[in-house]
C-alpha positions as CSV (number, residue, x, y, z in Angstrom):
1,M,108.2,44.2,140.6
2,A,107.5,44.0,136.9
3,F,104.1,42.7,135.8
4,E,103.4,40.9,132.6
5,I,101.4,43.0,130.1
6,Y,98.8,40.6,128.6
7,K,98.0,41.1,124.9
8,N,94.4,40.0,125.5
9,A,93.9,41.5,129.0
10,P,90.4,40.6,130.3
11,I,89.8,44.1,131.6
12,K,86.2,45.2,130.8
13,E,86.5,48.5,132.6
14,A,89.1,50.4,134.7
15,A,88.3,53.3,136.9
16,L,90.5,55.7,138.8
17,D,88.7,57.6,141.6
18,I,89.7,60.6,143.7
19,R,87.4,61.7,146.4
20,V,87.6,65.3,147.7
21,R,86.1,67.7,150.2
22,S,85.4,71.1,148.6
23,A,84.3,74.5,149.8
24,S,80.7,74.5,151.0
25,D,79.6,76.7,148.1
26,L,80.6,74.2,145.4
27,D,77.3,73.3,143.7
28,I,76.1,71.5,140.6
29,E,76.2,74.7,138.5
30,K,79.9,75.3,139.3
31,L,80.8,71.9,138.0
32,S,80.5,73.1,134.4
33,M,83.7,75.0,135.0
34,A,85.5,71.6,134.9
35,K,84.3,70.4,131.5
36,D,86.9,69.1,129.0
37,S,86.7,69.6,125.2
38,N,87.6,65.9,124.6
39,Y,84.5,64.7,126.5
40,L,81.4,66.4,125.1
41,E,78.7,63.7,125.3
42,L,76.7,63.9,128.5
43,F,75.3,60.4,129.0
44,R,74.9,59.9,132.8
45,K,74.2,62.0,135.9
46,P,75.6,60.4,139.0
47,S,73.3,60.8,142.0
48,K,72.9,59.8,145.6
49,V,69.6,58.2,146.9
50,Q,68.8,58.7,150.6
51,V,65.8,57.0,152.2
52,R,64.3,58.7,155.3
53,V,62.0,56.7,157.6
54,E,59.9,58.5,160.2
55,A,57.9,56.9,162.9
56,N,54.6,58.2,164.3
57,N,54.2,57.0,168.0
58,E,50.6,58.2,168.1
59,T,49.4,56.1,165.2
60,Q,52.0,53.4,165.6
61,S,52.9,53.8,161.9
62,A,55.9,54.8,159.9
63,S,56.4,56.6,156.6
64,A,59.3,56.6,154.2
65,A,60.5,59.1,151.7
66,A,63.3,58.8,149.2
67,E,65.5,61.8,148.2
68,N,67.5,61.7,145.0
69,T,70.4,64.2,145.1
70,L,72.3,65.0,141.9
71,L,76.1,64.8,142.5
72,G,77.4,65.7,139.1
73,F,77.9,64.7,135.5
74,A,79.6,62.0,133.5
75,F,80.9,62.8,130.0
76,R,82.0,60.3,127.3
77,S,84.7,60.7,124.7
78,E,83.9,60.6,121.0
79,D,84.9,57.0,120.6
80,Q,82.8,56.1,123.7
81,K,85.8,54.3,125.3
82,Q,86.6,56.8,128.0
83,I,84.5,58.6,130.6
84,Y,85.1,61.7,132.7
85,Q,83.0,62.1,135.8
86,I,82.9,65.4,137.6
87,R,81.0,65.5,141.0
88,T,80.7,67.6,144.0
89,D,82.5,64.8,146.0
90,G,85.3,64.1,143.5
91,F,86.4,62.9,140.1
92,T,86.5,59.6,138.3
93,H,88.1,58.5,135.0
94,N,86.9,55.3,133.4
95,R,88.5,53.4,130.5
96,L,86.4,50.7,128.8
97,A,87.7,47.8,126.8
98,P,90.1,47.6,125.0
99,Y,92.2,48.6,127.9
100,Q,95.6,50.2,127.2
101,E,98.5,49.9,129.5
102,W,98.6,51.6,132.9
103,D,100.9,54.5,131.8
104,V,98.4,55.6,129.1
105,F,95.4,55.2,131.4
106,A,97.1,57.0,134.4
107,A,98.4,59.9,132.1
108,E,94.9,60.7,130.9
109,A,93.5,60.4,134.4
110,R,96.1,62.8,135.7
111,R,95.4,65.3,132.9
112,L,91.7,65.2,133.7
113,W,92.3,65.5,137.4
114,N,94.3,68.7,136.8
115,V,91.3,70.1,134.8
116,Y,89.0,69.2,137.7
117,K,91.3,70.5,140.4
118,N,92.3,73.8,138.7
119,A,88.7,74.6,137.9
120,L,87.1,73.7,141.2
121,N,89.9,74.1,143.8
122,P,88.9,71.3,146.2
123,E,90.2,71.8,149.7
124,F,91.2,68.3,150.7
125,I,91.9,64.9,149.0
126,E,90.2,62.3,151.1
127,L,90.5,59.0,149.2
128,A,92.2,57.5,146.2
129,G,91.1,54.3,144.6
130,L,91.2,52.0,141.6
131,N,88.5,49.5,140.3
132,Y,89.2,46.9,137.7
133,V,86.4,44.7,136.3
134,N,87.7,41.6,134.5
135,E,85.6,39.2,132.4
136,I,86.9,35.7,132.0
137,P,85.0,33.2,129.7
138,V,84.8,29.8,131.4
139,P,83.3,26.7,129.6
140,V,80.1,25.5,131.0
141,G,80.5,22.6,133.4
142,V,84.2,22.8,134.1
143,D,85.7,23.0,137.6
144,F,86.3,26.7,138.6
145,S,89.6,25.7,140.2
146,E,91.0,25.4,136.7
147,Y,90.6,29.1,136.2
148,V,90.7,30.9,139.6
149,K,92.2,30.2,143.0
150,T,89.2,31.2,145.1
151,Y,85.9,29.7,143.9
152,I,82.5,28.6,145.1
153,E,81.8,25.0,145.8
154,V,78.2,23.7,145.9
155,P,77.7,21.2,148.7
156,T,77.5,17.5,147.7
157,G,73.9,16.5,147.6
158,L,72.6,19.6,145.9
159,P,72.2,20.1,142.2
160,Q,75.5,21.0,140.7
161,S,74.1,23.3,138.0
162,L,75.1,26.8,139.3
163,N,72.9,29.5,137.8
164,T,74.3,32.5,139.6
165,F,76.6,33.4,142.5
166,N,78.3,36.4,144.0
167,F,80.9,36.7,146.8
168,G,83.5,39.1,148.0
169,Y,86.1,39.7,150.6
170,Q,88.2,42.7,151.9
171,L,91.8,42.6,152.9
172,T,94.2,45.1,154.4
173,I,97.2,45.9,152.2
174,P,100.3,45.2,154.4
175,E,102.4,48.2,155.5
176,D,100.3,50.5,153.3
177,G,97.2,51.4,155.2
178,G,95.1,50.8,152.1
179,F,92.4,48.1,151.4
180,L,91.8,45.5,148.8
181,F,88.3,44.3,147.9
182,I,87.9,41.3,145.6
183,S,84.6,40.0,144.3
184,Q,83.5,37.3,141.9
185,G,80.3,36.4,140.2
186,Y,78.6,35.7,136.9
187,G,78.1,38.4,134.3
188,P,75.7,38.3,131.4
189,P,76.5,35.4,129.1
190,K,78.2,36.5,125.8
191,T,79.3,33.3,124.1
192,E,77.3,30.1,123.7
193,G,78.8,27.3,125.8
194,F,80.6,29.6,128.1
195,V,79.7,31.4,131.4
196,N,81.1,34.9,131.9
197,L,83.1,35.0,135.2
198,I,83.5,38.5,136.6
199,L,86.6,39.1,138.7
200,N,86.3,42.6,140.2
201,I,89.4,44.0,142.0
202,Q,89.2,47.3,144.0
203,T,92.1,49.0,145.9
204,F,91.6,52.2,147.9
205,K,93.2,54.2,150.6
206,Q,91.9,57.0,152.8
207,L,93.9,60.2,152.7
208,H,93.9,63.7,154.2
209,L,95.9,65.9,151.9
210,T,95.6,69.6,151.3
211,A,94.8,69.6,147.6
212,S,96.7,72.9,146.8
213,E,100.1,71.7,148.0
214,T,102.7,70.3,145.6
215,S,103.7,67.6,148.0
216,S,100.1,66.4,148.2
217,E,100.0,65.9,144.4
218,E,103.2,63.8,144.5
219,L,101.8,61.7,147.4
220,L,98.5,61.2,145.6
221,W,100.0,59.7,142.5
222,S,102.6,57.6,144.4
223,T,99.6,56.3,146.4
224,L,97.8,55.4,143.2
225,E,101.0,53.7,141.9
226,A,101.1,51.6,145.0
227,L,97.4,50.7,144.7
228,R,98.0,49.7,141.1
229,K,100.8,47.4,142.3
230,A,98.4,45.8,144.9
231,K,95.7,45.4,142.2
232,S,98.1,43.7,139.8
233,E,99.5,41.4,142.6
234,A,95.9,40.5,143.5
235,F,95.0,39.7,139.9
236,E,98.0,37.4,139.5
237,A,97.2,35.7,142.8
238,C,93.6,35.0,141.8
239,I,94.1,33.5,138.4
240,T,95.7,30.2,137.2
241,D,98.1,29.4,134.5
242,K,95.2,28.4,132.2
243,V,93.9,31.9,132.3
244,R,97.4,33.4,131.7
245,E,97.7,31.3,128.6
246,M,94.2,32.5,127.4
247,I,95.1,36.2,127.7
248,R,98.7,36.2,126.5
């Protein structure tokens, strides 16, 4: 199925994510082996926060401690439009607006994945996913149904001035084994007289592929192509013709 390529696509950020299981001796220091010369600016350090709660039966009290574990590094391109994340649990490539077409985005992601894979030799590929954040400007006071197919309705009898909202839902992709998660909400306002409607579409699939096998590489990228198709179908299903005219 061919999808329309919109001249003014509302994509604020796209991310391609590959989660891996690596050898037990892969640590933060070894991640430096996967650096890329086109991404030199270190601007973020992805981390995982764990909270541990312990109860004391004698004193009938409890204590909590937070542990912040560094997972890796995120590097930014010179034009600050692309991000290369290298972590002990995987790899992510982000493209910020203006988004180019899928073939360009996927080609750079694949190049960076090969840098990561060849340097760190992960054992297994466990998940592939895409995340697309769309920003749609909607005039203040209009009916959401003019712009999106799923929307929030404030019950009659309550003030109809909606300040904020957020909702999401997850679906199984038919005959694929993957999942689709769609969420909507308000983003920070950018233009006077408009609210910034965020339409976030995620597609992902759990895998168990031996990373070193050629067949695994082929299956990984065919899976991502299928996830891209599901993402594009979801976007078209969520928006109305009014939005299509806005972004053409």
